[in-house]
C-alpha positions in Angstrom: -10.3 8.0 244.7 -9.1 9.5 247.9 -9.5 13.3 248.1 -6.4 15.3 248.9 -6.1 18.4 250.9 -4.2 21.7 250.7 -3.0 23.4 253.9 -1.7 27.0 253.2 0.3 27.5 256.3 1.6 30.8 257.7 4.3 29.9 260.2 5.0 33.3 261.6 8.3 35.1 261.9 10.4 31.9 261.8 11.2 30.7 265.3 9.4 27.7 266.8 8.0 29.7 269.8 5.8 31.8 267.5 4.4 29.1 265.2 0.9 28.0 266.1 -0.1 24.5 267.2 -2.4 24.1 264.2 0.4 25.0 261.8 2.6 22.3 263.4 -0.2 19.8 263.1 -0.8 20.7 259.4 2.9 20.3 258.6 3.2 17.0 260.3 0.1 15.6 258.6 1.3 16.5 255.1 2.8 14.2 252.5 4.3 17.1 250.6 5.8 20.4 251.8 6.2 23.0 249.1 7.7 26.4 249.7 10.4 29.0 249.0 13.8 27.5 250.0 14.6 29.9 252.8 11.2 29.1 254.4 11.6 25.4 254.0 14.9 25.6 255.8 13.3 27.4 258.7 10.7 24.7 259.4 12.8 21.7 258.3 13.0 20.2 261.9 9.2 20.3 262.3 8.2 18.1 259.3 8.4 14.4 258.4 6.9 14.6 254.9 7.9 12.1 252.3 8.7 14.9 249.9 9.9 18.5 250.5 10.0 20.7 247.4 11.9 24.0 247.8 11.9 26.6 244.9 13.3 30.0 244.2 12.0 33.5 245.1 9.9 34.0 242.0 8.4 30.6 241.6 5.1 31.2 243.4 2.9 30.2 240.6 4.7 26.9 240.0 4.5 26.2 243.7 0.7 26.7 243.8 0.2 24.6 240.6 2.3 21.8 242.0 0.4 21.8 245.3 -2.9 21.6 243.4 -1.6 18.8 241.2 -0.5 16.8 244.3 -3.7 17.3 246.2 -5.8 16.3 243.2 -3.7 13.1 243.2 -4.9 12.4 246.7 -2.0 13.7 248.7 -2.1 16.1 251.7 0.0 19.1 250.9 1.3 22.1 252.9 2.2 25.3 251.0 4.1 27.4 253.4 4.5 31.2 253.8 6.4 33.1 256.5 4.2 35.5 258.5 0.6 35.0 257.6 -0.2 33.2 254.4 -3.0 35.6 253.6 -0.8 38.7 253.9 1.4 38.9 250.7 1.5 35.1 251.0 0.4 32.1 249.0 -3.3 31.8 250.1 -4.8 33.9 247.3 -2.6 32.4 244.6 -3.6 28.9 245.6 -7.3 29.9 245.3 -6.6 31.5 241.9 -5.0 28.4 240.5 -7.9 26.3 241.8 -10.5 28.7 240.4 -8.8 28.5 237.0 -9.3 24.7 237.1 -13.0 25.0 238.0 -12.6 24.1 241.6 -15.6 24.5 244.0 -15.6 23.9 247.8 -18.3 21.3 247.6 -16.7 19.1 245.0 -13.0 19.9 244.9 -10.0 19.2 247.2 -10.3 20.6 250.7 -8.4 23.8 251.4 -7.5 25.1 254.9 -5.8 28.4 255.5 -3.7 28.3 258.6 -3.1 31.8 259.9 0.2 33.0 261.3 1.8 36.2 262.8 2.3 38.7 260.0 5.5 40.9 259.9 3.6 44.0 260.9 2.7 42.2 264.2 6.0 40.5 264.9 8.0 43.6 264.1 5.7 45.9 266.1 6.2 43.7 269.2 10.0 44.2 269.0 9.6 48.0 268.6 7.1 48.5 271.5 3.5 49.4 270.6 3.7 51.4 267.3 0.4 50.0 265.8 -1.9 50.8 268.7 -4.0 53.0 266.4 -5.2 52.7 262.8 -2.5 51.3 260.6 -2.0 49.8 257.1 0.5 47.7 255.1 1.9 48.6 251.7 4.3 46.5 249.7 6.8 48.6 247.7 7.5 45.8 245.3 6.3 46.8 241.8 6.8 43.4 240.3 3.1 42.7 240.5 1.6 46.2 241.1 2.3 49.3 238.9 4.5 51.8 240.7 2.1 54.7 240.0 -0.6 52.8 242.0 1.8 52.2 244.9 2.6 55.9 245.0 -1.1 56.8 245.3 -1.4 54.3 248.2 1.6 55.7 250.0 0.3 59.3 249.6 -3.2 58.4 250.7 -1.9 56.6 253.8 0.4 59.5 254.6 -2.4 62.0 254.1 -4.8 60.0 256.4 -2.1 59.8 259.2 -2.0 56.0 259.2 0.8 54.2 260.9 2.4 52.5 257.9 4.2 49.2 257.6 6.2 48.9 254.4 6.9 45.4 253.2 9.5 44.5 250.5 11.0 48.0 250.8 14.2 47.4 248.8 16.1 44.7 247.0 19.4 44.4 245.2 17.9 45.6 241.9 15.0 47.6 243.2 16.4 50.6 245.1 14.4 53.7 244.2 11.0 52.8 245.7 12.0 53.4 249.3 13.5 56.7 248.3 10.3 57.8 246.6 8.2 56.6 249.5 10.3 58.7 251.9 9.9 61.7 249.6 6.1 61.4 249.6 5.8 60.8 253.3 7.9 63.9 254.1 5.3 66.0 252.3 2.8 65.0 255.0 4.9 64.0 258.0 7.4 65.7 260.2 11.1 64.8 259.5 11.2 63.7 263.2 8.4 61.1 262.8 9.6 57.9 264.6 10.5 55.0 262.3 11.3 51.5 263.3 13.4 49.2 261.1 13.2 45.5 261.9 15.3 42.9 260.0 14.7 39.2 260.3 12.3 39.4 263.3 12.8 36.6 265.7 15.4 34.9 263.6 19.1 34.4 264.2 20.2 37.6 262.5 17.5 39.9 264.0 18.3 43.6 264.0 16.1 46.4 265.4 16.8 50.0 264.6 15.0 53.2 265.9 15.4 56.2 263.6 13.3 59.0 262.1 11.7 59.6 258.8 14.4 61.9 257.6 17.2 59.6 258.7 15.9 56.2 257.8 17.7 55.8 254.5 21.0 56.2 256.4 20.5 52.7 257.7 20.6 49.2 256.0 17.2 48.4 254.5 16.7 45.2 252.4 14.1 42.6 251.5 14.2 41.1 255.0 13.5 44.5 256.6 10.0 45.7 257.6 9.8 49.5 257.9 7.2 50.8 260.4 6.5 54.6 260.1 4.6 56.2 263.0 1.7 58.7 262.7 1.7 62.3 264.0 1.2 61.2 267.6 3.8 58.3 267.7 6.7 59.0 270.0 9.9 57.3 271.3 10.3 56.5 275.0 13.1 54.5 276.5 14.0 52.8 273.3 10.4 52.0 272.6 8.2 53.3 269.8 4.6 54.0 271.0 1.5 55.2 269.3 -1.2 56.4 271.7 -4.6 54.9 271.4 -6.4 58.1 272.4 -7.3 57.3 276.0 -5.9 60.5 277.2 -8.9 62.4 275.9 -11.3 60.2 277.9 -9.5 60.1 281.3 -6.4 61.3 282.9 -3.6 58.8 283.0 -1.8 58.7 286.3 -4.6 60.0 288.4 -6.2 57.6 290.9 -9.7 59.2 290.6 -10.9 59.7 287.1 -13.4 62.4 286.2 -15.7 59.9 284.6 -16.5 56.3 285.6 -15.9 53.6 283.0 -19.5 53.1 282.1 -20.0 56.9 281.9 -17.1 57.2 279.4 -19.0 55.0 277.0 -22.0 57.3 276.8 -22.3 59.7 273.8 -22.6 62.7 276.0 -19.1 62.2 277.2 -17.9 62.9 273.7 -19.7 65.9 272.4 -17.3 66.1 269.5 -18.5 62.9 268.0 -20.1 63.3 264.5 -23.1 61.1 265.5 -23.8 63.0 268.7 -27.5 64.0 268.9 -28.5 67.5 270.1 -31.8 68.9 271.4 -34.2 67.4 273.9 -37.9 66.7 274.3 -40.0 69.8 275.0 -42.7 69.9 277.6 -45.5 72.5 277.0 -48.0 73.7 279.5 -51.6 74.7 279.0 -54.6 75.7 281.2 -57.0 72.9 282.2 -60.4 74.3 281.3 -62.2 72.1 283.8 -60.0 72.7 286.8 -58.8 76.2 286.1 -55.2 75.1 286.5 -52.2 74.7 284.3 -51.5 71.1 283.2 -48.6 69.7 281.2 -49.4 68.7 277.7 -48.2 65.2 276.7 -44.8 66.0 275.4 -44.0 65.1 271.7 -40.2 64.7 271.5 -38.5 67.0 269.0 -36.6 65.1 266.4 -32.9 65.3 267.4 -30.4 66.3 264.8 -26.9 65.0 264.4 -23.9 67.4 264.3 -23.6 66.6 260.6 -27.2 67.6 260.0 -26.7 70.9 261.9 -23.6 71.6 259.9 -25.4 70.8 256.6 -28.3 73.2 257.6 -25.9 75.9 258.4 -24.2 75.5 255.0 -27.5 75.6 253.3 -28.4 78.9 254.9 -25.1 80.4 253.9 -25.6 79.3 250.3 -29.3 80.3 250.3 -30.6 76.9 249.6 -32.9 74.7 251.6 -30.9 71.5 251.2 -27.4 70.6 250.2 -26.8 67.6 247.9 -23.6 65.9 249.0 -21.8 64.0 246.2 -20.1 61.0 247.7 -16.4 60.7 246.9 -16.2 57.2 245.5 -12.7 55.8 245.0 -12.7 53.6 241.9 -9.1 52.8 241.0 -8.9 51.1 237.7 -6.1 48.6 238.4 -3.9 47.9 235.5 -2.1 44.6 235.0 1.5 44.4 234.0 1.3 42.5 230.7 4.6 40.6 230.0 5.5 39.0 226.7 8.5 38.4 224.4 8.6 39.4 220.8 11.0 38.6 218.0 11.1 39.0 214.2 10.9 35.2 213.8 12.7 31.9 214.4 15.2 32.3 211.6 14.8 36.0 211.0 16.9 38.4 213.1 16.0 41.6 211.2 13.6 44.1 212.6 11.6 46.3 210.2 11.0 50.0 210.8 7.3 49.3 211.2 8.0 46.8 213.9 10.2 49.2 215.8 7.6 51.9 215.5 4.9 49.5 216.8 7.1 48.6 219.8 7.4 52.3 220.7 3.6 52.7 220.4 2.5 49.8 222.5 5.2 50.2 225.2 4.5 54.0 225.6 5.9 56.0 228.5 4.9 53.6 231.3 6.2 50.3 229.8 9.6 48.9 229.4 11.4 46.8 226.8 14.6 44.8 227.3 16.7 43.0 224.7 17.8 39.6 225.8 20.4 37.1 224.8 17.7 34.9 223.4 17.2 37.2 220.4 13.9 38.4 222.0 12.7 41.7 223.3 10.9 41.4 226.6 8.0 43.8 227.1 6.3 44.9 230.3 3.3 47.0 229.6 0.7 48.4 232.1 -2.6 47.7 230.4 -6.2 46.5 230.9 -6.5 45.3 227.3 -3.7 42.8 226.6 -5.6 41.5 223.6 -5.2 44.9 221.9 -1.5 44.8 222.5 -1.0 41.3 221.0 -3.2 42.2 218.0 -1.1 45.3 217.2 2.2 43.3 217.5 0.9 40.5 215.3 -0.2 43.1 212.7 3.5 43.8 211.9 4.5 40.1 211.9 6.1 39.8 215.3 6.5 36.3 216.7 5.0 36.4 220.2 5.9 34.2 223.2 5.2 34.1 226.9 7.8 34.9 229.5 8.6 32.8 232.5 9.0 29.0 233.0 8.3 28.1 229.4 10.0 26.5 226.5 12.1 29.0 224.5 13.7 28.2 221.1 16.7 30.1 219.9 18.1 29.4 216.5 21.1 30.5 214.6 20.5 32.9 211.7 21.2 30.0 209.2 23.9 32.2 207.5 21.2 34.8 206.8 18.9 32.2 205.3 21.2 30.6 202.8 21.2 27.2 204.6 17.4 26.9 204.4 17.0 23.1 204.6 16.5 22.9 208.4 14.5 26.1 208.9 11.1 24.3 208.6 12.0 22.0 211.5 13.0 24.9 213.7 9.7 26.7 212.9 7.7 23.5 213.6 9.3 23.1 217.0 8.4 26.7 217.8 4.9 26.3 216.5 4.2 23.1 218.5 6.2 23.6 221.6 7.2 27.3 221.9 5.8 28.9 225.1 4.8 25.5 226.7 4.6 25.9 230.5 7.3 23.8 232.2 8.7 23.4 235.7 11.6 25.7 234.8 12.5 27.8 231.7 13.9 25.4 229.1 16.1 26.5 226.2 16.3 24.7 223.0 19.3 25.7 220.8 19.0 25.0 217.1 22.0 25.0 214.7 21.4 24.8 210.9 24.7 23.2 210.0 27.5 21.1 211.4 29.7 24.1 212.3 27.4 24.6 215.3 28.8 28.2 215.6 25.7 29.2 217.6 26.8 26.7 220.3 23.4 25.0 220.7 25.1 22.3 222.7 25.2 24.7 225.6 21.4 24.8 225.9 19.1 22.4 227.8 18.4 20.6 224.5 20.8 21.1 221.6 19.9 20.3 218.0 22.5 20.3 215.2 21.5 19.8 211.6 24.4 17.8 209.9 24.4 16.0 206.5 20.6 16.2 206.2 20.1 14.6 209.6 20.1 15.7 213.3 22.3 15.3 216.3 20.6 15.8 219.6 22.2 16.8 223.0 20.5 16.9 226.4 21.3 18.6 229.7 23.9 21.4 229.4 24.8 23.4 232.4 25.8 26.7 230.9 27.1 28.6 234.0 29.0 28.0 237.2 32.3 26.4 238.1 31.0 23.0 236.9 29.6 24.3 233.6 29.5 21.7 230.8 28.1 21.1 227.4 25.1 18.9 226.9 25.4 15.1 226.7 25.1 13.7 223.1 22.3 11.2 223.0 21.5 10.8 219.3 23.5 11.1 216.1 22.1 11.0 212.6 18.4 11.2 213.5 16.1 11.1 210.6 14.3 14.5 210.2 10.8 13.0 210.6 11.8 11.6 214.0 13.0 14.9 215.4 9.7 16.5 216.6 8.4 13.2 218.2 11.6 12.7 220.1 11.8 16.3 221.4 8.1 16.1 222.3 8.7 12.9 224.3 11.7 14.4 226.2 9.7 17.5 227.1 6.6 15.5 228.1 8.6 13.3 230.5 10.4 16.3 232.0 7.2 18.3 232.5 5.4 15.4 234.1 8.1 14.4 236.6 10.4 17.3 237.4 10.1 19.3 240.6 9.1 23.0 240.3 12.1 25.1 239.5 14.2 22.1 238.6 16.3 22.6 235.5 16.6 19.9 232.9 20.2 19.0 233.7 19.3 18.7 237.4 16.4 16.5 236.6 18.5 14.3 234.3 21.1 14.0 237.0 18.5 13.1 239.7 16.6 10.4 237.7 19.6 9.1 235.8 17.5 8.3 232.7 15.3 10.2 230.2 13.4 8.0 227.9 16.1 5.3 227.0 19.0 7.7 227.4 21.2 7.1 230.5 22.8 10.0 232.3 26.5 10.6 232.0 28.4 13.1 234.2 29.7 15.7 231.7 31.1 18.0 234.3 34.8 18.3 235.1 35.6 18.9 238.7 37.9 21.9 239.1 39.9 22.5 242.3 39.8 26.1 243.2 42.2 27.8 245.6 40.5 29.2 248.7 39.9 33.0 248.5 42.0 35.2 250.8 38.9 36.0 252.8 38.3 32.3 253.5 34.9 32.3 251.7 
């Protein structure tokens, strides 16, 4: 079978002049292009792939999985990232998905990482020369990294006087992180420290703003903004942000004749302040020559030279009255915690929480985690931990039903009139047991009603199941929101109970195998026109809406 290949392409800031020749070659060789929709739109004119798959902002894992699946089928695939794919891009995630599947370079699909210009570089070029000296990048997004760890990194970079580039500084829902970062930086940096804000570098809506550390929050900052914060020597000049490299201590700028020639400036003696500078010199002793009655030089034995650090250590030893000083290295060993996400509920039919369950929730979430009640009758937990197994064991010990969060199958059932209409409960529980939490191209909701009243409105979920007269009615493809919202299409009436699980399983299997990443069931049904032997019918009603006064 033909081996496929994965290109992970960084295409730079977004304009064609700054994309590398190799990136263009990779895109044009590819059968499939997979990427975030905004990025796909930027490189649309460069590609001729037979399939272009664009997904939403948070669909990185599904993009990587789809790329691996297509490459293993023998296709050439490009997974695209703006900037450089190895800097907050898709390169690492593609490797993680491959490793999970047992990939090796010798036997698996070929992977080529195509580098691009990262935001720190493209934005710096628009500001002047702000990263001429030591610099670092820090993402302020705490979706994947705990905020307390991000705080430590910001403080460490501020303390070490790095030039700092802040990625993902702010979003519509995530607004406090940039405020906290500024507060930390002001503890170590002057309020007048130069700051550059670059939005959409080298794209149509590019904006470049020069400001200061104390004033930067007075300007518009969003997800498309990169914030570059100068160090203690960075300065503004003629609308440029410049960080000196340090040449001024080696020769005088502006003078025609320099005090040291270039080759002399590279010698250690030209920098006596260097920590590795050796001191001392070989000593020549003289003694009388007994045969000639004259003084002759003894062959000199060079004295071992000491570094500045050794001299300082000796001095400290004398002060402390010890012959040697044992220096304990300061090792940084940050125990990185993962954000463990899961959903919990009292059960499929049960909506009642016990006091023991509520107390256990408080215990496992603690001060650092969060819990959010959702419309799906679940509580979503986000818990920083290095031991997720302990968390799940504790939750199961009080009879919680656990489920993953993300693009998975989620079952929501009515309360069966508090358990009085019990006949259909076993079928709902069997669906949850066999299919609940199944990984899918997009989150899929199954709504289950225990009687013909259908008061829970299961027909407005991706798959609706209604128990009526000891049999089941099945609906597919609701669109629950938007101007063209509609109920699901009825596909089966009076289905025998023993046929329900096989039918739902077959529908799910077809959708999982053939849908694009991030493609909802109703979109898939509309695109392919047929699921199993059920033909698509347009259930939406077109509504004419008067134009808004603003014209949008």
